[in-house]
C-alpha positions in Angstrom: 112.1 224.8 118.5 112.1 226.5 115.1 115.6 227.8 114.6 118.9 225.9 114.4 121.2 226.2 117.4 124.4 228.2 116.8 127.4 226.0 116.5 131.1 226.9 117.2 133.3 226.8 114.1 133.8 223.2 112.9 137.4 222.1 113.2 139.5 220.9 110.3 140.3 217.7 112.3 136.6 216.9 112.7 135.9 217.4 109.0 138.8 215.0 108.2 137.8 212.4 110.8 134.3 212.3 109.3 135.7 211.5 105.9 134.9 214.8 104.2 137.2 217.0 102.1 137.2 220.8 101.9 135.3 220.9 98.7 132.5 218.7 100.2 132.4 220.8 103.3 132.1 223.9 101.1 129.2 222.3 99.3 127.4 221.6 102.6 127.7 225.3 103.6 126.3 226.2 100.2 123.3 223.9 100.5 122.5 225.1 104.0 123.5 228.7 103.4 125.2 228.6 106.8 127.7 226.6 108.8 126.4 223.1 109.8 125.9 221.9 113.3 128.1 219.0 114.5 125.0 216.7 114.1 124.4 218.0 110.6 128.0 217.5 109.7 127.8 213.9 111.0 124.6 213.3 108.9 126.2 214.6 105.8 129.3 212.6 106.4 127.2 209.4 106.8 125.2 210.0 103.6 128.1 211.2 101.5 130.7 208.6 102.3 131.6 205.9 99.7 129.8 203.2 101.6 126.4 205.0 101.3 126.7 207.3 98.3 128.9 205.3 95.9 130.3 208.7 94.9 133.4 207.2 93.1 131.6 204.2 91.5 128.1 205.5 90.7 129.0 206.7 87.2 130.2 203.2 86.3 127.5 201.2 88.2 124.9 202.9 86.0 126.4 201.1 83.0 125.6 197.6 84.3 122.7 195.7 82.8 119.9 195.6 85.4 116.8 194.6 83.4 115.3 191.4 82.2 111.9 189.6 82.0 112.7 187.9 85.3 113.6 191.1 87.2 111.0 192.5 89.6 113.3 194.9 91.4 116.8 196.0 90.4 119.4 198.1 92.3 118.3 200.9 94.6 116.3 198.9 97.2 117.5 196.8 100.1 117.9 193.8 97.8 117.2 192.7 94.3 114.2 190.6 93.3 113.6 188.1 90.5 110.6 186.1 89.6 110.8 182.3 90.0 107.3 181.6 88.8 104.0 180.7 90.6 103.7 184.2 92.1 107.0 183.6 93.9 110.1 185.7 93.9 113.6 185.4 95.1 115.1 188.4 97.1 118.9 188.4 97.4 121.9 190.6 97.9 125.6 190.5 98.8 127.3 193.1 101.0 130.7 193.6 102.6 131.8 193.9 106.3 135.5 194.1 105.6 136.8 196.9 107.8 134.8 195.9 110.9 135.9 192.2 110.5 139.6 193.2 110.4 139.3 195.2 113.6 137.0 192.8 115.5 136.7 189.6 113.6 133.9 187.8 115.5 131.5 190.8 115.8 132.5 192.2 112.4 131.5 189.0 110.6 128.5 188.3 112.9 127.0 191.7 112.3 127.7 191.4 108.6 125.5 188.3 108.6 122.8 190.2 110.6 122.9 193.1 108.2 122.5 191.1 105.0 119.6 189.1 106.6 117.8 192.3 107.4 118.1 193.5 103.8 116.2 190.4 102.8 113.4 190.2 105.3 112.7 193.9 105.3 111.3 193.4 101.8 108.9 190.8 103.2 111.0 187.7 102.3 111.7 184.8 104.7 115.5 184.0 104.3 116.2 180.5 103.0 120.0 180.6 102.5 123.3 182.5 103.2 126.8 182.3 101.7 130.1 184.0 102.5 133.1 184.9 100.3 136.1 185.3 102.6 139.6 186.5 101.7 142.5 186.4 104.2 146.3 187.0 104.2 149.0 184.4 103.8 148.8 181.4 106.1 152.1 182.4 107.8 151.0 186.0 108.4 150.8 186.9 112.1 147.2 188.0 112.0 145.7 185.5 109.6 145.0 182.7 112.0 143.1 184.9 114.5 141.2 186.7 111.8 140.2 183.5 110.1 139.0 181.8 113.2 137.3 184.9 114.5 135.4 185.5 111.3 134.4 181.9 110.9 133.2 181.7 114.5 131.2 185.0 114.1 129.5 183.7 110.9 128.6 180.4 112.5 127.5 181.9 115.8 125.1 184.4 114.2 123.8 182.3 111.4 123.3 179.1 113.5 121.5 181.0 116.2 119.3 182.9 113.7 118.3 179.7 112.0 119.1 180.0 108.3 121.4 177.5 106.4 124.8 178.6 105.2 125.1 176.7 102.0 128.3 177.7 100.3 130.8 180.4 99.4 134.5 181.0 98.8 137.7 181.0 100.9 141.1 182.2 99.8 144.5 183.1 101.2 146.8 185.6 99.6 149.4 188.1 100.8 147.5 191.0 99.3 144.9 190.5 102.1 147.5 190.5 105.0 146.3 193.8 106.3 142.7 193.9 104.9 140.6 190.7 105.1 137.4 190.6 103.0 134.1 189.4 104.5 131.4 189.4 101.9 128.0 188.1 103.1 125.1 186.9 100.9 121.5 186.1 101.8 118.4 185.2 99.9 114.8 184.7 100.8 111.4 183.9 99.2 108.4 186.2 99.0 105.1 186.2 97.2 105.3 188.6 94.2 102.2 190.5 95.5 103.5 190.8 99.0 106.8 192.7 98.5 107.5 195.6 100.8 109.5 198.7 99.6 111.2 201.6 101.5 109.5 204.6 99.9 107.5 206.6 102.4 104.0 207.9 101.4 101.4 210.1 103.0 101.9 213.3 105.0 101.8 213.2 108.8 102.3 209.4 108.9 104.0 208.1 112.0 107.7 207.1 111.7 108.2 204.1 114.0 111.4 202.7 115.5 111.5 198.9 115.9 113.7 196.3 117.5 116.7 196.7 119.8 117.8 199.8 121.7 120.3 202.3 120.4 123.8 202.3 121.9 127.2 203.8 121.0 128.4 200.7 119.2 129.0 201.3 115.5 129.1 205.2 115.7 130.9 206.3 112.6 131.0 202.8 111.1 130.0 203.8 107.6 132.7 206.5 107.6 135.3 204.0 108.9 134.4 201.7 106.0 135.1 204.5 103.6 138.7 205.1 104.6 142.1 203.4 104.4 143.5 201.7 107.4 146.9 202.6 108.9 148.9 201.5 111.9 146.3 203.1 114.3 143.3 201.1 113.2 143.1 199.4 116.6 141.7 202.8 117.8 138.7 202.3 115.6 137.5 199.3 117.6 134.5 201.2 119.1 133.1 201.7 115.5 132.4 197.9 115.3 128.8 196.9 116.0 127.7 194.1 118.4 125.2 191.6 117.2 122.4 189.6 118.9 121.0 186.9 116.6 118.2 186.0 119.0 116.9 189.6 118.9 117.2 189.6 115.1 115.2 186.4 114.9 112.4 187.9 117.0 112.6 191.1 114.9 112.1 189.1 111.7 109.2 187.2 113.0 107.5 190.4 114.3 108.0 192.1 111.0 106.7 189.2 108.9 103.7 188.9 111.2 102.9 192.6 110.8 103.5 192.3 107.1 100.4 190.0 106.9 98.3 193.1 107.7 97.9 196.5 106.0 99.8 198.3 108.7 103.1 199.0 106.9 103.3 201.9 104.5 107.1 201.5 104.1 109.9 199.8 105.9 113.7 200.0 105.9 116.4 198.3 108.0 118.9 200.4 109.9 122.2 199.3 108.5 125.1 201.6 107.5 124.7 205.0 109.1 121.8 203.7 111.1 118.9 206.0 111.8 120.2 208.6 109.4 120.4 206.5 106.3 117.1 204.6 106.9 115.1 207.8 107.5 116.7 209.7 104.6 116.2 206.9 102.1 112.5 206.4 103.0 111.8 210.2 102.7 113.9 210.6 99.5 112.2 207.7 97.7 108.7 209.0 98.7 109.5 212.6 97.9 108.7 213.6 101.5 110.4 215.2 104.4 111.0 213.5 107.8 110.9 215.1 111.3 112.3 213.1 114.3 112.3 213.6 118.0 115.3 211.8 119.4 114.0 211.9 122.9 111.6 209.2 121.8 114.4 206.8 120.6 114.9 203.8 122.9 118.4 203.9 124.1 120.5 201.6 126.3 123.1 204.2 127.3 122.7 207.5 129.2 123.5 211.0 127.9 123.7 210.0 124.3 124.1 213.0 122.0 122.1 213.6 118.8 125.3 213.0 116.9 125.7 209.6 118.5 122.1 208.6 118.1 121.9 209.6 114.4 125.2 207.8 113.5 124.9 204.7 115.8 124.9 201.4 113.9 123.5 199.3 116.8 122.1 196.2 115.3 118.7 194.5 115.0 116.8 197.8 114.3 114.2 198.8 111.7 112.4 202.0 110.8 108.8 202.0 109.5 106.2 204.4 108.2 103.0 203.1 109.8 99.3 203.3 109.0 98.1 205.3 112.0 95.0 203.3 112.3 97.1 200.2 113.0 99.3 201.6 115.7 97.8 199.6 118.6 97.8 196.4 116.6 101.4 196.9 115.5 102.6 197.7 119.0 100.9 194.6 120.4 102.9 192.4 118.0 106.2 194.0 118.9 105.4 193.8 122.6 104.6 190.1 122.2 108.1 189.6 120.7 109.7 191.7 123.5 110.9 194.4 121.1 110.9 198.1 121.3 108.2 200.0 119.4 108.3 203.8 119.5 106.9 206.5 117.4 109.8 208.8 117.0 108.6 211.2 114.3 106.4 211.7 111.3 106.5 212.5 107.6 106.2 216.1 106.4 105.4 217.8 103.1 108.5 220.0 103.1 111.8 218.8 101.7 113.4 218.8 105.2 115.2 216.4 107.5 114.6 217.9 110.9 116.1 216.4 114.1 115.1 217.6 117.6 116.7 216.5 120.8 116.0 217.9 124.3 113.9 220.7 122.8 116.7 221.8 120.5 116.7 221.7 116.7 119.9 219.8 116.1 119.5 219.4 112.3 117.5 221.2 109.6 118.7 219.9 106.2 117.0 219.8 102.8 116.4 216.0 102.7 117.0 215.6 99.0 120.4 217.3 99.3 121.5 214.3 101.4 121.0 211.9 98.5 120.4 213.8 95.3 123.1 216.3 95.9 125.7 213.8 97.1 129.0 214.2 95.4 129.4 212.0 92.2 133.0 211.9 91.0 134.4 211.0 87.6 137.7 210.1 89.0 140.7 209.9 86.6 141.8 206.3 85.8 144.3 204.4 83.8 144.0 200.9 82.4 146.0 198.9 84.9 146.7 195.7 82.8 150.1 194.4 83.9 152.9 193.7 81.5 152.6 190.0 80.6 155.6 187.7 80.9 155.7 184.3 79.3 155.2 181.3 81.4 158.2 179.0 81.2 157.7 175.7 82.9 160.5 173.4 84.2 159.9 169.7 83.9 157.0 168.8 86.3 155.5 165.5 87.4 151.7 165.6 87.1 151.0 163.6 90.2 153.4 165.7 92.3 151.7 168.8 91.0 148.3 167.4 91.9 149.4 166.5 95.4 150.7 170.0 95.9 147.5 171.6 94.7 145.0 169.3 96.4 146.5 170.1 99.9 147.1 173.8 99.3 145.0 176.0 101.6 143.4 177.6 98.5 142.3 174.3 96.9 141.9 171.8 99.8 138.6 170.8 101.4 136.7 173.5 103.3 134.7 170.9 105.3 136.4 172.0 108.5 135.0 175.5 107.9 131.5 174.6 106.7 131.0 172.0 109.5 130.9 175.0 111.9 127.9 176.3 110.0 124.5 174.7 110.0 123.7 174.1 106.3 120.8 171.7 106.8 118.5 173.7 109.1 115.0 174.3 107.6 115.4 170.9 105.9 115.5 172.3 102.4 119.2 172.0 101.4 119.7 169.5 98.6 123.3 170.3 97.6 125.3 171.9 100.4 128.8 173.3 100.6 131.4 171.7 98.5 129.3 171.6 95.3 129.7 173.8 92.3 126.6 175.5 93.4 124.3 174.8 96.4 120.7 173.8 95.8 117.9 174.7 98.1 114.4 173.5 97.4 111.3 175.7 97.6 108.7 174.2 99.9 105.5 172.8 98.5 107.0 172.7 95.0 109.5 170.8 92.9 111.5 174.0 92.3 115.0 174.6 93.7 117.3 177.6 93.7 121.0 177.3 92.9 123.5 179.6 94.6 127.2 180.3 94.0 129.9 182.9 94.7 132.8 183.4 92.4 135.9 185.5 91.5 139.5 184.9 90.7 141.5 187.9 92.1 144.8 186.8 90.5 143.1 187.2 87.1 141.7 190.5 88.1 145.0 192.0 89.2 146.6 191.0 85.9 143.7 192.1 83.7 140.6 193.5 85.5 138.4 193.5 82.4 139.0 189.8 81.7 138.9 189.1 85.4 135.5 190.7 85.7 134.2 188.7 82.7 135.6 185.5 84.2 133.9 186.0 87.6 130.5 186.2 85.9 131.3 183.3 83.5 132.5 181.0 86.3 129.3 181.7 88.3 127.3 180.9 85.1 129.2 177.6 84.8 128.7 176.7 88.4 124.9 177.2 88.1 124.8 175.2 84.9 126.8 172.4 86.5 124.0 171.8 88.9 121.4 171.7 86.1 120.0 175.2 86.9 119.1 178.0 84.5 121.0 181.1 85.5 118.7 184.0 86.6 120.7 187.0 87.9 123.7 188.2 89.9 124.6 190.5 92.8 128.1 191.9 93.0 130.4 192.9 95.8 133.1 195.1 94.4 136.2 195.1 96.7 139.0 197.5 95.7 141.6 199.8 97.2 141.8 203.6 97.2 139.8 205.0 94.2 141.8 208.3 94.3 144.7 206.3 92.8 144.4 206.1 89.1 145.5 202.5 88.7 143.0 201.4 91.5 140.2 203.4 89.9 141.2 201.7 86.6 140.8 198.3 88.2 137.3 199.2 89.3 136.3 200.7 85.9 137.6 197.8 83.9 136.2 195.1 86.2 132.8 196.7 85.9 133.1 196.8 82.1 133.9 193.1 82.1 131.1 192.3 84.5 128.6 194.3 82.5 129.5 192.6 79.2 129.4 189.1 80.7 126.1 189.7 82.5 124.5 191.0 79.3 125.7 188.2 77.1 124.9 185.4 79.6 121.5 186.9 80.5 122.3 187.4 84.2 121.3 191.0 85.0 122.9 192.7 88.1 120.0 193.3 90.4 121.8 194.4 93.6 125.2 194.8 95.1 127.7 196.7 97.2 131.0 198.6 96.6 133.7 198.4 99.2 136.6 200.7 98.6 139.7 201.8 100.5 140.7 198.2 101.2 144.3 199.1 101.7 146.7 199.7 104.6 149.7 202.0 104.6 149.1 202.5 100.9 149.2 198.7 100.0 145.9 197.6 98.3 144.3 194.2 98.1 144.0 192.4 94.8 140.9 193.7 93.0 138.2 191.3 94.2 134.8 191.8 92.4 132.9 189.0 94.0 129.9 187.7 92.1 126.9 186.1 93.9 124.7 184.3 91.3 121.3 182.5 91.5 119.6 180.0 89.2 116.4 178.1 89.0 115.6 174.4 88.6 112.0 173.9 87.8 112.3 170.3 89.0 115.0 169.4 91.5 114.8 165.8 90.4 116.7 166.9 87.3 119.7 168.3 89.3 123.2 167.3 88.5 125.7 166.3 91.2 129.5 166.0 91.3 129.6 162.3 92.2 130.7 160.1 89.3 130.2 156.3 89.6 132.5 153.4 88.7 132.2 152.3 85.1 131.3 155.8 83.8 133.2 157.6 81.0 134.7 161.1 81.5 134.1 163.7 78.8 135.5 167.1 78.6 133.3 169.8 77.1 135.0 172.9 75.7 138.3 173.8 74.0 141.7 173.3 75.7 144.6 175.5 74.4 146.9 174.9 77.4 146.6 178.3 79.0 148.7 178.5 82.2 149.1 182.3 82.7 148.0 183.3 86.2 147.1 179.6 86.9 146.9 177.8 90.2 149.7 175.5 88.9 152.4 178.2 88.5 151.3 179.9 91.7 151.6 176.8 93.9 154.5 175.0 92.1 156.7 178.0 91.1 155.5 180.7 93.6 154.8 183.2 90.9 151.9 184.9 89.2 153.1 185.4 85.6 151.4 185.6 82.2 148.0 187.0 81.4 144.7 185.4 82.6 142.7 183.1 80.2 140.5 185.0 77.8 136.8 184.5 78.2 134.8 183.9 75.0 131.3 184.7 76.1 129.6 183.3 73.0 131.3 180.0 73.6 130.4 180.2 77.4 126.7 180.6 76.5 126.7 177.8 73.9 128.6 175.4 76.1 126.2 176.0 78.9 123.1 175.5 76.7 124.7 172.3 75.3 125.2 170.9 78.8 121.7 171.6 79.9 120.4 169.9 76.7 122.5 166.8 77.6 121.0 166.8 81.0 117.5 167.1 79.6 118.2 164.0 77.5 119.5 162.1 80.6 123.0 161.7 79.2 124.8 163.2 82.2 125.5 161.4 85.4 127.7 164.0 87.1 129.4 167.3 86.3 132.0 169.7 87.5 133.1 173.0 85.9 136.8 173.5 85.2 138.4 176.5 86.9 141.4 176.6 89.2 143.8 173.7 88.5 142.1 172.8 85.3 141.2 169.2 84.4 143.5 167.5 86.9 142.1 169.3 89.9 138.5 169.0 88.7 138.8 165.3 88.2 140.5 164.8 91.6 137.7 166.7 93.3 135.1 164.5 91.5 137.0 161.4 92.5 137.1 162.5 96.2 133.4 163.4 96.3 132.4 160.3 94.4 134.8 158.1 96.5 135.9 156.3 93.3 139.2 156.3 91.5 139.7 158.0 88.1 142.0 157.3 85.2 142.9 160.2 82.9 144.2 159.3 79.4 146.2 162.5 79.0 149.5 163.3 80.8 150.6 166.7 79.3 151.1 169.2 82.1 149.7 171.9 79.8 146.5 169.9 79.1 146.0 168.7 82.6 146.4 172.0 84.5 145.4 174.6 81.8 142.7 177.1 82.9 141.1 177.8 79.6 137.5 178.9 80.2 134.2 177.6 79.1 134.9 174.0 80.0 133.0 171.3 82.0 134.0 167.7 83.0 131.1 165.3 82.8 130.6 161.6 83.4 128.1 159.4 81.7 127.5 155.8 80.7 129.9 154.6 78.0 127.0 153.4 75.8 125.9 157.1 75.5 129.3 158.3 74.2 128.3 158.1 70.5 125.2 160.1 71.1 127.1 162.8 73.0 129.8 163.0 70.3 127.1 163.2 67.6 125.4 166.2 69.4 128.9 167.7 69.8 129.3 167.8 66.0 125.8 169.1 65.4 126.4 172.1 67.8 130.1 172.6 67.1 130.8 172.3 70.9 134.1 170.4 71.3 133.8 167.2 73.4 136.5 164.6 73.9 136.9 161.5 76.0 139.5 162.1 78.8 139.2 159.0 81.0 137.1 156.7 83.0 135.8 156.2 86.6 136.6 153.3 88.8 139.2 151.6 91.0 141.1 152.7 94.1 143.7 154.9 92.4 143.8 158.3 90.7 145.9 157.6 87.6 147.6 159.9 85.2 149.5 158.1 82.4 151.9 155.7 84.0 151.7 157.3 87.5 149.1 156.8 90.2 148.2 157.8 93.8 145.9 155.9 96.1 142.5 157.6 96.3 142.7 157.4 100.1 146.0 159.3 100.1 144.5 162.0 97.8 141.5 162.3 100.1 143.7 162.6 103.2 145.8 165.4 101.6 142.6 167.2 100.6 140.9 166.8 103.9 143.8 168.2 106.1 145.0 171.2 104.1 143.6 173.7 106.6 144.9 172.1 109.7 147.7 174.6 110.3 145.3 177.6 110.3 142.5 176.2 112.4 142.4 176.8 116.2 
């Protein structure tokens, strides 16, 4: 069992199917100094695909700001970690499951939830919240209804069974997603700062232990599939979608957290993309050790599985651990109690080797560092993809008619019919649930609460990726501020088309530049994330969609701000309005076009406006707040009226003023007797504040026109009826 088995010549078709090109195949031969076996080729393909190696994006991801006094762990681990004080830390990450969800919506979305939860608890954290950012095609597209309902059902089924609240997220519909839906899953958990677990292996001869569910053929090649374009034959890729079991994952989490209370674990890594291959290589690479595995020890649920299949299987609910050998019996007893597999399948070695044995045959003998450190890293050519800007010319529009159209549109109506399928109150810690600018989840045995939000505006990004990237971070900042939280950090999920196309690569580059600049200025470092490329079918790409998941901290949840104004309160608008309607919700819904450039983001003004609002809150001058984004002042005020169940009168009737999407703005309500104090502070800080109306009555009124609040609520509530099952 010491020499590699001779392999017939690798076919060109297999190289292509595994997502490798000829130059990469030549590099493999050079590293091995021989032709690879089929298993070795599969291992290289898994580790060198876009999903695992970030070979097209790594150069630019390195430019993102990742440090700050609050950061404990930045990119490179299963999830990012920030301190929230009192020896507590928040572990969080966002990741995509786009391709699997398009092929098999229910299981694709469900296993996306399972994967992101494992990323959190593998670091020792108990999950406290999840979110999802979902993008689907047009309502009238043939596949949209089935994709939408399948994905929502998958998320609800897995999350509800696992027992963690789903507290918020995003939902959009656009023709660019007709053939490529996006399913971005976010999870966060709490861990003591001195009890964090990492993935770097240490010690020579330490047992490598397989934990959890058995290995099957589901998910074989899933990471490679996620690193390629779709075409008309994507139905054939259905076997590459994993199958999830939330009850097994719940048991796996409890077993891992129980074992983590001991000194048994040297390192631990979940089996996600590329399964056993990626988890073993990452543990060895980070610990500067080699790994030797005997696949005959791997628990399997199907007969006659090959080494290739076992190494590339993405069967769910599995973990890999390097174990303190003195604790083997104790660890096994814990996993036996939870009815989970526990098998020693290998050990760490001093040599820089990744050796795989199966049925007495050496199937792979690869320099382990070569799988990660020698992975291709491309500096792909790119062009700045900013679109030519056309002026926005508006016909005469009625403000109330515009508001009615927007409030019932699938992109801006209530999402209650979706989030009601998710349990957002389990664990009894949710203070603000879905429908708020940001969700709030309290930390048990304290007054602290964590704020969560997901944000991006793809129509801005396709027009100007740089400004769109800035705006995604800025809006997440505003959403956290609107709840009274101090922003802490972000995770990103960068969804783009084929990076080999210069304009698509330009979208990625410029979005990252915008994200980096905004996160630096707004003091929200990027501590984790995911890149999902090749989101296109038959050469047609999605809108660039760099989703931002952001977290913030309230030291006392009694100081939170909600979106519910009360009768008798005044409405004040913070921030400057210049009437920007380019790429706005108004022209998209009323005129059916996406013209003009996106609103520019002044990061200095964003920072100062946010600080000003938090100061108003500290002085108890704010009763409610909502940030302005899609649909501008009119839509923000209508949403506040609906949530507060009280009419609103706006004292402006200009279409440009009402529906402008200028950035850096908040709509707040407060007691009229505090207006002079608010305006005085506005002058002192040079932050524009104006009175735009009042709260009360049964009507939503703009100028001389009005609509019954009950009618507005009905339009808002039923906007998704046509797409629901």
